[in-house]
N, C-alpha and C positions, 0 to 999 in steps of 0.2 A: 469360396474364394474371398467374398466380401469380409467374412470374419477374420481371415488370415491377414488381409490388407489392414483392417482396423487394428489387429493385434500388433502389427509392425509399426503402425503410426503411433499407437499408444506406447510402444517400447521406446520409440524415438523421443516422444514427449517426456516420458518418465526419466530417461537417461539425461536428456537436456536439462530438465528442471533440477535434477540432483547436481549436475556439473555446474550449471549457471549459479545456483543458489550457493554452492560451495566456493567457486572460483571466480565468479563474475562473468560478464559477457565477452570481454575482450580476450581473456586468456584461454578460453575454451574453443577448440577447433571442431569443424565438422567431422574430421577423421576421429577425433576422440569421442564425439557423440555416437557415431556409427559403431565404433568399437564397443562402447559400453552397451549400446542397444542390440548388438549382434546383428546388424544389418549392413548392406552394402551402400556405398555412396549413391549408386543408381537408385536404390530404394528411397534413400533420403530425399533425393531431388524429385521423386514422384509426388511427394507431399509438401515439400517446402523449397522455395526458390533459392533461399540462402539462410544463413544463420540468423540474420536480423529478422526475417519473416517468422522464423520459428520462435525467436525471443518475443516478438510482438504477440504471437498466438498465446504464449504462456503468460505474459504479463496481462494481456486482456482477460484471460481466464481467471487469473488471480484477482484482478480488480473487480471483475464481475461478481465473483464469489464473495469478495469482501463487501461489495455494495449490497448484495442480497442479504447478507448477514446483518449489515447495518440497518437496512430497511426493516428487517424482521424485528430487530430490537426496538426501533423507534415506533413501530406499529403495535407493539405489545401493550399490555395493560399495566406495566410497571410504572412506578412514579419516575419523574424526570431524573432524579439523582441516581436511581438504580440503573436507568437506561445509560446514563453517562458512564457509570462504572463499567458496564458491559461493553460500551463502545471503546473505552480505553483498553479493556482486556482484548478486544478484537485487534486493535492497533498493535498491541504487544505480540499477540499470536501470529499476526500476518508477517511480522518481520523477524521473529525469533530464529528461524532456520536459515536466514539469508546472511551471507558473508559480507564483510566490509567492502570487498571488491564489487559484489553485486549491487549493493546500495550505492556505492560510489559511482558505478557505471550508470545507474539510473539518474542520479542527480548531476553527474558531471561527464556524461558520455558524449562521444563524437557521433553517435547514431542519431541523426536528426529526426527520423521518423519515430523512433522510440521516445525521444525527448518530447516530441509533439503529442504523442499518445498519452504520456504521463501528464503533460500540461492540460490537455483537453479534459482528461478524467478529473484531475484536481479541480479545475474550474467548475465542472459540473457538480462535483462532490461538495465544494465549498458553498455553492448556491443552494444546494439541498440542506446543508447544515443551517444556513441562515434562515431558510424557510421553516425548518423545525424549531429554531430558536424563537422565531416570531410567534409560532403557535404556542410555544411554552410561555412566552410573554403574556399572551392573551389569557392563559389559565393561571397566571401569577407565579409560575415556577422559575421564571427568569426575570431579572430586574426590568421594569417597564421603561426606565429612562435610558437604557442602552440602545443606541442607534444601530439598526441592521448593517448600515454601511461601515460602522466601526468594527463590528464582528467580522465582516468580510475583509477589512483592512488587516486585522490581526491574523486571520487565517493565511492571507497572502504573505504577511511578514514572517509567520512561522515557517512557511515553505522555504523562504530565503535563508532563515536561520539554520535550517537543517544542513545547508551547504557551507555554513560559516566555519572555517577551519579553526579559528580562535576558540569558538564555543565547543567544537568537537574535541579539542584537546583536554577539556575539563571532564570528559566522560570516557568510559572504557570502550564504547562502541557507538555506531550510528543508531542502533536500536535504542540505546539508553537516551540518546539525544532526542529522538522522536517521542519516546515515552514521556520524558521530562517536559517537552514543549506541549504535548497533548494535555498532560496533567495541569500545567500552568494555564493553558487556555481555558480549561473548564473550571479550575478551582482557585487560580491565583496562588497566593501563599498560604491560604487557609487549609488546615487539615480537614479533609472531607469527613473524617470520622467524628469530628467535633462540630460540624456545621450546624447541627440542630440546636447547639447550645450557644451559637453566636448571635 
């Protein structure tokens, strides 16, 4: 019985992730999730109080997996430049299957709890990046004259720029904006392929 219940829960999660990632949070209904998962609404409510709780579960899982991957990269024996290249690849991979609606709902949604979840995770992640940058400064891989507070300021500014509609209009998708901002944060306008010659 436990396995059957877990299978139904996994079916709900799989269906919701596919629908949310494709159509966003607001446009997807519980009925659509249940239909896609082939479960009843009663079964749905055994596991999740509402659509927002389900979305929070999925987003938490996504962010946790991303953080684990990030930590694995930063704890590796790669040089700092190679680590940053992998982190940027992780950013791209994390957002490539998400629709504009989903990303828009994350950054501009009316779901207060979800917005707070993203904000809390972002603040924790930014603090971790700053810590990693300070460690890289100590080993001479990042400029020693850059203040950690400045790094944090830039990270917070990048988060705001993702929501900038004027900037978004310059790119084909939110994913492209995120990748551009991530690249700019780590490399500025210098081509990373040529950095060893600069």
